[in-house]
N, C-alpha and C positions, 0 to 999 in steps of 0.2 A: 834522350826526349827534346824536342818541339816544345814549348808552351808556349801557351794563347798567351797574350798582353793586352793590356790599352796605352798606347804613349796617347801624349796631349802635351803640343805646342801652343802656350798661353798666349793672346793677343798683344799684351804687355811684355812679350819677353826679352830679358835681360841676358844677351848671349855671353855675358860675363861672367855668368855662375855655372856651376857644373852640373848636370846631368843627375835626378834623382830616380832611383830604383826603390820600389814600396813593395813590398810583401807582407801578405796576408796572416791572419792568424787561421784558426782550427774554426771548422763550420765558415767557411767565408770564401772569397774569391779578390780579384781586383774591386769587384764593385763596391766595394766598402771604403776606395779612395773617389767616387766617383765626384764627391762636391769639394774633394780637395785638389784634386790637381788641377782644374781650370783656375784656382784660385794665388798658383804657386808663381813667382817671377822667372819660373825657369822652365825646361821641358823636362818632362819626365815620364817613366815608363811602369806601369804598374802590373805584377804576374800575377798569372793564375798557377799555382803551385801543381806539382804531377798531384793528379786527380780531382784537383777543383777546378771549378768553373768552368772552360770549356778545353782545358787540358784534359788528357788521358791519365789513367791512374798505370799503364802498363801492368807488367806482372807484379805481383805484391810481394814477390821472393827476393823481387829487385830493388826493392823500398828500403834504401840507409840512409844514414844522415850522407854518407859521402855521396851517393848519388844524384840524394835532393840538391846538393850544393853544386854536383857536377850539371846538373840541369838548368840551373842558372846562369853557370860561368859560360854554357856553351849557348846561351840566350845572349848575354854579354858581349861574347867575342864577334857575335854576328847580326846584331844591334846599334846603327848608325849613332843613335843618340849618346848609347851608353858607351862603345868606344870609339867606332869609328876607325879613321885610318891614322888619327893620333891617337891614340890609346890612353885618352885623358882619364883621370880618377874621378867617380860620382859619390853621391852621398848614397847611402844603403839607409833605409829605416824599415824595421820591421815591428809588426804589431803584432802582442802576445806570443803564441807558437812563431810567427814570422822574425820576431825577437830572435829565439833561438837560433834561427836557419841562417838571420842574418850577422849573427853571431860568429855561427860555425866558416859563414862564407869569407868575412871580414881576417878571420885567423888563417886562413887557406890562403887567402890573394888578398895579403894587404897592399899590393902597390896597385889595387883595382880601386882603393878606398880613400876616399877624400873626408870622410867623415861617417861615424856608425851611430845610429839613433836607434834606442832601443825602448819600444815603447810597452809599457806596463808588463815586464817580464823580468823574474829573476836568472838565478843559476842554480838553486837549489833542484836537486832530484826527486820526481815525483813516481811514484811506483803506479803500473799500470791500473793495480785497482782502487787508485785515489782517483780514477775518471768516476766524474760524476752520472755521465751518461752510462747506464748497464748495457754496454752492446753487445748483442748475440753476436757472436765470431763471425762465425761463417754466412750469414747474412752480412752482416757487413762488407766483408771482402769480396763477395758478390753483388753488391748492392747495382741495379741498374735506375741509373739517375733519367731516367726517361720514361714518362707516365703519361697515361690516355686521359688525364686528368686532375684535378687538384686534389680532388676527394681520393683516389689512388694515389698521390704521392701524401697526402696525410696517413692513410692507411700502412704503407710502406715502411714512413718514417717510426709509426708507431712500435710496428714487428720489430725493428730493428732494435730499439730500445729509447729512442728520444719521445719526450712528454709530447703529447698533442698539439699542445698550446705554444709549444717553440716551432715546433714545424708551423701552425697556423701565423705565427708572427713572420716568420720566414716569405710568405706567400705577401703579406701585406710588406714587408721591406722590400720586395723583388728579388730575393733570394733562388726563390723558386718561381716561375713564371711559363709563360707559354712560349713555345719555339716562336710561334708566328703569330703576330700580334693583332692582324689582320683577319685571322680566321679564326672562328667561333671553333670549328673542328679539330685544332691547331692541337698536338702533343705537348705537354709540359717538359718543363727539365729543371734539375736542381744544381745551383753551381755549389751546394753542401756535399760534402763527401761522408759516410761514415766510417769508411776504409781510410781516409787521410787521419780522422781522429784517431782511429785504432793504431792502426801503424806510425803514427808519431809519439802515441806516448809509448808503444814499444821499443823504438829506436832511439827518441830525444830524449823524452821524458825520463824514462826509467833507466839512466844509465848516466854517468857524469860528464857526458858531451857539453854540457851548458858551462860547468866550471872548467872544464879542459880549454874550450875554445875563449872564454873571458880571460884564463890566466896566460893564453898564449897571444892574446892580442897585446895585455898590458905589459909581456915581454919584450916587443919588439921596441929599439932604438928609433931615434931621432933619422939615423941613417938608412935603417931598414924598416919600411913599410911603419912609421907612426904615423898617427893619424886621433884628431880628436872625436870623444866619444861621449853622449848624450845619453843620462837616463832619464826616462817619465815614467813618474809612479802617479797612479789614479788614488783619490782621496776617495773615493766610493765604490765598494766592492774589487778593491784590488788584488789581483792573483799575488804581489808578491810579497814572500815573508821577510820582515824587517830585517831580521837576523844575515837574511842572505842579500839584502839592498848594502847594508853596512859591510859585507865584505867586498862585494862590488865596489865600494866607495875607496874603502882602506886598499885593494890591491891595485887601482888604475890608477888613483893620485889625482895630482892635478890634471890631469888629461882629460878627467872625467866630471863633466856638467849636471849637475843631479837636478831635475825641476819636478816639482809636486804640484798637483792640481787637486785643491780639497773640494773642488766642487764635479771634478772629472770622473766618471765612470770609467770602467774595464777600458771601453773605445774612447781615449781622451780624444781623438780626431774629429770626432763624432757629438760628444757629450759637453765638452770646455773648446771648443773649435778656436775661438779668438785667441784664448792664452796660447792653445796649443801653435797655431800658427804663427803667432809672435816669436815663440822661441824657435821653433822649427826652421822659419825663414832668416834667423839671428844664425843659425846655425851654419845653414846653405850658405850664407855669405861669409862666414868666417871661413868657410873650407876651401873657399874661392883659389885662395894663397895656391893651394896644391893642385889646380889646374895643370 
């Protein structure tokens, strides 16, 4: 599947640095990186995962961990900023669920990766029933992300299982928006897709894929696809279980840099931006030796 994406080349570009690939989490899209991309000293590509942002979902029966990674690989191999002619490795950053996707990608395609950054995600298994949004499965899988109005969008998200105040906040944040900003009669669109949440819980979280990908990455030698890894953990509302964080640290050893953000919420890149940028840019610069 061809994924939608947002690319950015900053005005103060340091072309000695690798490109960054950004992967969002659940109930999100490339939109979450809109304030981060212009601040980076390097080129970046923020993707809309299958079913999110402006990317189509495709057949839900074809949604697997392997297929999601293959979607990303297809984009990588065809995007000039990511691989281009010289096939240079890039830095991959995944937030939350995007961290699981980034792990899966790095485990399967280690030579593509200059560095891996996981933002507030661990590797423990999460059951489908642990999803705090009680999704109505049939409605989620058939969810239409185009609406006649904002009220229509709120109604649809409420029916599928989301709290109304959550969807209202997405309108304020720009995750749900008019398709044509200069047309008062415009249809509305949602970058958020309940089907993506449902399918990620089913295929990514309620499986051992997180631990398996992490251990595969940890097993890489310097001669075959070894790269530095950073784990960022929020101090407020983190989704990371401490025992899982410690397991990640112990298995990865000295390759892993663990950064904690006491004042950072789950979206560290938005809630503790200054500290996030300092650590992330340092990782990008350290990874430039693998270009």
